[in-house]
C-alpha positions as CSV (number, residue, x, y, z in Angstrom):
1,M,55.2,142.4,-64.3
2,S,51.5,143.2,-63.4
3,R,50.2,141.6,-60.3
4,T,47.5,139.8,-62.3
5,T,50.2,138.1,-64.4
6,A,52.2,137.3,-61.3
7,L,49.1,135.7,-59.7
8,S,48.3,133.7,-62.8
9,L,51.8,132.4,-63.2
10,L,52.3,131.5,-59.6
11,S,48.9,129.8,-59.4
12,V,49.9,127.6,-62.4
13,A,53.3,127.0,-60.8
14,M,51.8,126.0,-57.4
15,A,49.2,123.7,-58.9
16,L,51.9,121.8,-60.9
17,A,54.7,121.9,-58.3
18,M,52.7,120.4,-55.4
19,T,51.4,117.3,-57.3
20,T,54.1,115.2,-55.7
21,W,52.6,115.6,-52.2
22,F,49.8,113.0,-52.6
23,S,51.3,111.0,-55.4
24,A,51.8,107.9,-53.2
25,S,48.5,108.5,-51.4
26,A,46.6,108.4,-54.6
27,V,47.9,104.9,-55.5
28,L,47.7,103.5,-52.0
29,P,45.2,100.7,-53.0
30,E,47.9,99.3,-55.4
31,L,50.7,99.8,-53.0
32,R,48.8,98.0,-50.2
33,L,48.5,94.9,-52.4
34,R,52.0,95.1,-54.0
35,W,53.9,95.8,-50.8
36,S,51.5,94.1,-48.3
37,L,51.2,97.4,-46.3
38,S,49.5,97.5,-42.9
39,S,47.2,100.5,-42.0
40,G,50.0,102.1,-40.1
41,E,52.5,101.7,-43.0
42,S,49.9,103.2,-45.4
43,A,49.6,106.2,-43.1
44,W,53.3,106.6,-42.9
45,L,53.7,107.1,-46.6
46,T,51.8,110.4,-46.1
47,I,53.1,111.2,-42.6
48,A,56.7,111.0,-43.9
49,V,55.9,113.8,-46.3
50,Q,54.5,115.9,-43.5
51,L,57.6,115.3,-41.3
52,G,59.9,116.0,-44.2
53,F,58.1,119.3,-44.8
54,V,58.5,120.1,-41.1
55,F,62.3,119.4,-41.2
56,G,62.7,121.4,-44.4
57,A,60.7,124.3,-43.0
58,L,62.6,124.4,-39.7
59,L,65.9,124.3,-41.5
60,S,64.7,127.2,-43.7
61,A,63.4,129.1,-40.7
62,V,66.6,128.7,-38.6
63,T,68.7,129.9,-41.5
64,N,66.2,132.5,-42.6
65,L,66.6,131.1,-46.1
66,P,63.4,132.6,-47.6
67,D,64.6,136.1,-46.4
68,Q,68.2,135.7,-47.6
69,V,67.9,134.0,-51.0
70,S,65.8,135.0,-54.0
71,P,62.5,133.1,-53.3
72,R,62.0,132.1,-57.0
73,L,65.4,130.4,-57.0
74,V,64.6,128.5,-53.9
75,V,61.3,127.4,-55.4
76,F,63.0,126.2,-58.7
77,G,65.7,124.3,-56.9
78,C,63.4,122.6,-54.5
79,A,60.9,121.7,-57.3
80,I,63.8,119.9,-59.1
81,G,64.7,118.1,-55.9
82,A,61.1,117.1,-55.1
83,A,60.7,115.8,-58.7
84,I,63.8,113.7,-58.5
85,V,63.1,112.0,-55.1
86,N,59.4,111.5,-56.0
87,A,60.4,109.8,-59.3
88,L,62.6,107.4,-57.4
89,V,59.6,106.1,-55.5
90,A,58.5,104.5,-58.8
91,S,61.5,102.2,-58.6
92,A,61.1,101.5,-54.9
93,D,60.6,97.8,-54.0
94,G,58.8,98.3,-50.8
95,F,57.8,100.4,-47.8
96,A,61.4,100.6,-46.3
97,S,62.9,102.1,-49.5
98,A,59.9,104.4,-50.3
99,L,59.7,106.0,-46.8
100,P,62.9,108.1,-46.9
101,L,62.1,109.2,-50.4
102,R,58.6,110.4,-49.2
103,F,60.4,112.3,-46.4
104,A,62.7,113.9,-48.9
105,T,59.7,114.9,-51.0
106,G,58.2,116.8,-48.1
107,M,61.5,118.4,-47.2
108,F,61.8,119.9,-50.7
109,A,58.2,120.9,-50.7
110,A,59.1,123.2,-47.8
111,G,61.1,125.2,-50.3
112,I,58.2,125.6,-52.7
113,Y,55.0,126.5,-50.8
114,P,56.2,129.2,-48.2
115,P,58.5,131.1,-50.7
116,M,55.6,131.2,-53.3
117,L,53.4,132.8,-50.6
118,K,56.0,135.4,-49.9
119,I,56.6,136.2,-53.6
120,L,52.9,136.7,-54.2
121,A,52.5,138.9,-51.1
122,T,55.1,141.3,-52.5
123,H,52.7,141.9,-55.5
124,F,49.7,142.7,-53.3
125,R,49.0,145.1,-50.5
126,E,45.3,145.6,-51.1
127,G,43.5,142.3,-51.9
128,R,46.3,140.2,-50.4
129,G,43.9,137.8,-48.7
130,L,42.1,137.0,-52.0
131,A,45.4,136.6,-53.9
132,L,46.9,134.2,-51.3
133,G,43.5,132.4,-51.3
134,I,43.7,131.8,-55.0
135,L,47.3,130.6,-54.6
136,V,46.3,128.1,-51.9
137,G,43.4,127.1,-54.1
138,A,45.9,126.2,-56.8
139,L,47.8,124.2,-54.2
140,T,44.6,122.4,-53.4
141,L,44.1,121.5,-57.0
142,G,47.7,120.3,-57.2
143,N,47.2,118.0,-54.2
144,A,44.0,116.6,-55.8
145,T,45.5,116.0,-59.3
146,P,47.1,112.6,-58.6
147,H,43.6,111.3,-57.5
148,L,42.3,112.5,-60.9
149,V,45.1,110.8,-62.8
150,H,44.5,107.6,-60.9
151,G,40.8,107.7,-61.2
152,I,40.3,108.3,-65.0
153,G,43.2,106.4,-66.4
154,T,44.6,102.9,-66.4
155,L,48.1,103.9,-65.8
156,P,50.3,101.7,-63.7
157,W,51.0,103.3,-60.3
158,Q,54.6,104.0,-61.2
159,Q,53.4,106.2,-64.1
160,V,51.1,108.1,-61.9
161,V,54.0,108.9,-59.7
162,L,56.2,109.9,-62.6
163,V,53.6,112.2,-64.1
164,S,53.5,114.1,-60.8
165,S,57.3,114.5,-61.0
166,F,57.1,115.8,-64.5
167,L,54.5,118.4,-63.6
168,T,56.5,119.5,-60.6
169,V,59.5,120.3,-62.8
170,I,57.3,122.4,-65.1
171,G,55.9,124.2,-62.1
172,G,59.3,125.1,-60.8
173,A,60.3,126.5,-64.2
174,V,57.1,128.7,-64.3
175,A,57.9,130.1,-60.9
176,L,61.2,131.3,-62.2
177,L,59.4,133.8,-64.4
178,V,57.9,135.7,-61.4
179,P,60.1,138.4,-59.8
180,N,59.3,140.1,-56.5
181,G,56.6,142.8,-56.8
182,M,56.2,146.4,-55.9
183,Y,55.9,145.9,-52.1
184,P,59.0,143.9,-51.1
185,F,59.5,143.0,-47.5
186,A,62.6,144.4,-45.7
187,R,65.6,142.1,-46.0
188,G,66.3,140.4,-42.7
189,S,69.7,139.5,-41.3
190,F,70.6,136.0,-40.1
191,E,68.7,135.6,-36.8
192,P,67.8,132.1,-35.8
193,R,66.1,133.4,-32.6
194,Y,63.3,134.9,-34.7
195,A,62.0,131.4,-35.3
196,L,61.1,131.4,-31.6
197,R,60.2,135.1,-31.3
198,A,57.4,134.5,-33.8
199,F,55.6,132.7,-31.0
200,R,56.1,135.3,-28.4
201,D,54.0,138.0,-30.1
202,P,50.4,137.5,-28.7
203,A,48.7,138.4,-31.9
204,V,50.9,136.2,-34.1
205,R,50.6,133.4,-31.6
206,L,46.7,133.5,-31.8
207,A,46.9,133.5,-35.6
208,N,49.1,130.4,-35.3
209,F,46.8,128.7,-32.8
210,G,43.9,129.2,-35.2
211,Y,46.1,127.7,-38.0
212,F,46.9,124.7,-35.8
213,G,43.3,124.0,-35.2
214,H,42.7,124.1,-38.9
215,M,45.6,121.8,-39.6
216,W,44.5,119.2,-37.1
217,E,41.6,118.5,-39.4
218,L,42.8,119.4,-42.9
219,F,45.4,116.8,-44.0
220,A,43.7,114.0,-42.2
221,M,40.6,114.7,-44.1
222,W,42.5,115.0,-47.4
223,T,44.5,111.8,-46.8
224,W,41.6,109.6,-45.7
225,F,38.5,110.8,-47.4
226,A,39.2,108.5,-50.4
227,A,39.4,105.5,-48.2
228,F,36.3,106.5,-46.3
229,F,34.4,107.0,-49.5
230,A,35.6,103.7,-50.9
231,A,34.4,101.9,-47.8
232,S,31.0,103.6,-48.1
233,L,30.8,102.6,-51.8
234,A,31.9,99.0,-51.1
235,A,29.4,98.7,-48.2
236,A,26.6,99.8,-50.5
237,G,27.7,97.2,-53.1
238,V,28.9,99.7,-55.7
239,A,31.2,98.1,-58.4
240,D,34.6,99.7,-59.1
241,A,34.7,101.4,-55.7
242,S,38.4,102.3,-56.0
243,S,38.2,104.3,-59.2
244,L,35.0,106.1,-58.1
245,A,36.5,106.9,-54.7
246,S,39.6,108.4,-56.5
247,L,37.3,110.6,-58.7
248,G,35.2,111.5,-55.6
249,A,38.4,112.4,-53.7
250,F,39.5,114.6,-56.6
251,A,36.2,116.4,-56.6
252,V,36.1,116.9,-52.8
253,V,39.7,118.0,-52.4
254,G,39.6,120.0,-55.5
255,A,36.4,121.8,-54.4
256,G,38.7,123.4,-51.8
257,A,39.9,125.8,-54.6
258,I,36.4,127.4,-54.6
259,G,36.6,127.7,-50.8
260,C,40.0,129.3,-50.9
261,I,38.7,132.0,-53.3
262,A,35.6,132.6,-51.3
263,G,37.7,132.8,-48.2
264,G,39.9,135.4,-49.8
265,V,37.0,137.5,-50.9
266,L,35.4,137.3,-47.4
267,G,38.7,137.8,-45.6
268,D,39.4,141.0,-47.4
269,A,35.9,142.4,-47.2
270,W,34.5,141.1,-44.0
271,G,37.6,140.4,-41.9
272,R,39.9,137.4,-41.6
273,T,39.1,136.5,-38.0
274,R,35.4,136.2,-38.8
275,T,36.0,134.4,-42.0
276,T,38.3,131.8,-40.5
277,A,35.9,131.3,-37.5
278,L,33.0,130.7,-39.9
279,A,35.0,128.3,-42.1
280,M,36.1,126.2,-39.1
281,T,32.6,126.1,-37.7
282,V,31.3,124.7,-41.0
283,S,34.2,122.2,-41.4
284,A,33.8,121.0,-37.8
285,S,30.1,120.4,-38.4
286,C,30.9,118.3,-41.5
287,A,33.4,116.2,-39.6
288,A,30.8,115.6,-37.0
289,L,28.0,114.7,-39.4
290,I,29.6,112.8,-42.3
291,G,29.8,109.5,-40.3
292,A,26.0,109.5,-40.0
293,A,25.9,109.5,-43.9
294,F,28.2,106.5,-44.2
295,A,25.4,104.1,-45.4
296,S,24.6,106.5,-48.3
297,P,27.5,107.1,-50.7
298,A,25.6,109.9,-52.4
299,L,25.1,111.7,-49.1
300,V,28.7,111.1,-48.2
301,F,29.8,112.8,-51.4
302,V,27.5,115.8,-50.9
303,V,28.7,116.3,-47.3
304,G,32.2,115.7,-48.5
305,L,31.9,118.5,-51.1
306,V,30.7,121.0,-48.5
307,W,33.5,119.8,-46.2
308,G,36.1,120.1,-49.0
309,V,35.1,123.7,-49.6
310,A,35.1,124.7,-46.0
311,V,38.1,122.8,-44.7
312,V,40.6,124.8,-46.6
313,A,38.7,128.1,-47.1
314,D,40.5,129.6,-44.2
315,S,44.0,128.3,-44.9
316,A,45.4,131.3,-46.8
317,Q,43.9,133.7,-44.4
318,F,46.1,132.5,-41.5
319,S,49.1,133.0,-43.7
320,T,47.9,136.4,-44.7
321,M,47.4,137.4,-41.0
322,V,51.0,136.5,-40.4
323,T,52.2,138.8,-43.2
324,E,50.2,141.6,-41.6
325,L,51.1,141.0,-38.0
326,A,54.7,139.7,-38.0
327,D,58.0,141.7,-38.1
328,Q,58.1,142.7,-41.7
329,A,61.8,141.9,-42.0
330,Y,61.1,138.2,-41.2
331,V,57.8,137.5,-42.9
332,G,59.2,134.6,-44.8
333,T,60.6,133.1,-41.6
334,A,57.4,133.7,-39.7
335,L,55.4,132.0,-42.4
336,T,57.7,129.0,-42.5
337,V,57.6,128.6,-38.7
338,Q,53.8,128.7,-38.8
339,L,53.7,126.1,-41.5
340,A,56.3,123.9,-39.8
341,A,54.4,123.6,-36.6
342,G,51.1,123.2,-38.3
343,F,52.4,120.4,-40.5
344,A,54.0,118.6,-37.5
345,L,50.5,118.5,-36.0
346,T,49.0,116.9,-39.1
347,A,51.3,113.8,-38.6
348,A,49.4,113.0,-35.4
349,T,45.9,113.0,-37.0
350,I,47.0,111.2,-40.2
351,W,48.4,108.4,-37.9
352,L,45.4,108.4,-35.5
353,V,42.6,108.1,-38.1
354,P,43.3,104.5,-39.2
355,L,43.9,103.4,-35.6
356,V,40.5,104.9,-34.6
357,R,38.9,103.4,-37.6
358,D,40.2,99.9,-36.8
359,A,38.9,100.3,-33.2
360,I,35.4,101.8,-33.7
361,G,34.7,101.7,-37.5
362,W,34.5,104.4,-40.1
363,P,31.2,106.0,-39.1
364,L,32.6,107.5,-35.9
365,T,36.2,108.0,-36.9
366,F,36.1,111.6,-38.2
367,L,34.7,112.8,-34.8
368,L,38.4,112.8,-33.9
369,L,38.9,115.9,-36.1
370,V,36.2,118.1,-34.5
371,P,38.2,119.5,-31.5
372,G,40.9,121.1,-33.8
373,P,38.7,123.6,-35.7
374,A,36.5,124.1,-32.6
375,L,39.5,125.4,-30.6
376,G,40.6,127.4,-33.7
377,V,37.4,129.3,-33.6
378,V,38.1,130.3,-30.0
379,A,41.6,131.6,-31.0
380,M,40.1,133.7,-33.8
381,L,37.5,135.3,-31.7
382,R,40.1,136.2,-29.1
383,L,42.3,137.7,-31.8
384,R,39.4,139.7,-33.1
385,D,39.1,141.4,-29.7
386,R,42.8,142.4,-29.5
387,P,44.0,145.9,-30.6
388,E,46.4,144.3,-33.1
389,S,43.4,143.1,-35.2
390,Q,43.3,146.6,-36.6
391,R,46.4,145.7,-38.7
392,I,44.4,142.8,-40.2
393,A,42.5,143.2,-43.5
394,G,42.8,147.0,-43.5
395,G,41.3,147.3,-40.0
396,R,38.5,144.8,-40.5
397,G,40.2,142.3,-38.2
């Protein structure tokens, strides 16, 4: 199979298979009314997915699952599992019954995202940053899709959830078509200690620290932008704020696909450490400025689009750096460890945003996200100055 075909198929698979992630978040307005959810309970419907992902990723890392079993089989099996537990949310009668199902959705997602990154990396040696950027761009579109389904249609919330499960099954089936490429990684033996060793390597550790700064911001922005935009629209007296906010959130989150591709091009040609530092500088600036635009929904949308592009433009480059810096026999495990720790961090900011909003109001809330990418920039500049950076992006750092 050509690498172009592999990239195309995996991108389709990723976009479809990750739609379950925000399936409940996209219909939160309905769930709040139907289940009488508090702000904290609303946040937990997304936090549960993040923590489920962390649990699944740690289980995968400790068992070295992505380095022991064919990744495409792992992806297919986990896509089926994610589709089933997500579909059961449609029959849930309240927060208590939905929460464990959202946790299970995240757990199965941990067997979809990291193995797909590894499969694609075996097809690319040159241009790996761009290839993984396109794949993460597809993930971004998948995460945004439930907002589109909710915004343009009149489907009941249960059908929005069921559509995402159907798409996930198709995505898993498409992934089955893609074998490993011409540049397979060495097969690792069972070594649970490698999950900790991945943090002892200074270069890998700095790449991870940059990723953690990025993740401090990313999912909180993705989760709460629709609510922020809806509040801005409502304050301006705009009718049908909920549907417009859903469409706006789809555009803003989906715009990240453009950022992922641009980040891949720059990462390969200019260097990954510089590219990630630039993206985090722009995204931190947007987090700092968007509150000042709250009174103008049009300006919120414009700043949101820039933020949506920048906030995820660096994501694939952190994963690519791990494939270049980590022990090649345990790349799948190293990727999974990075993702597990990063997603654990997202639970904190997703939970904190509504608490800060209730305390000080929407205009100042997103200032909470600025320190993450700011510290990530520092980590990337330090990594650029290390000798190991010569192994990144063909010596470009």
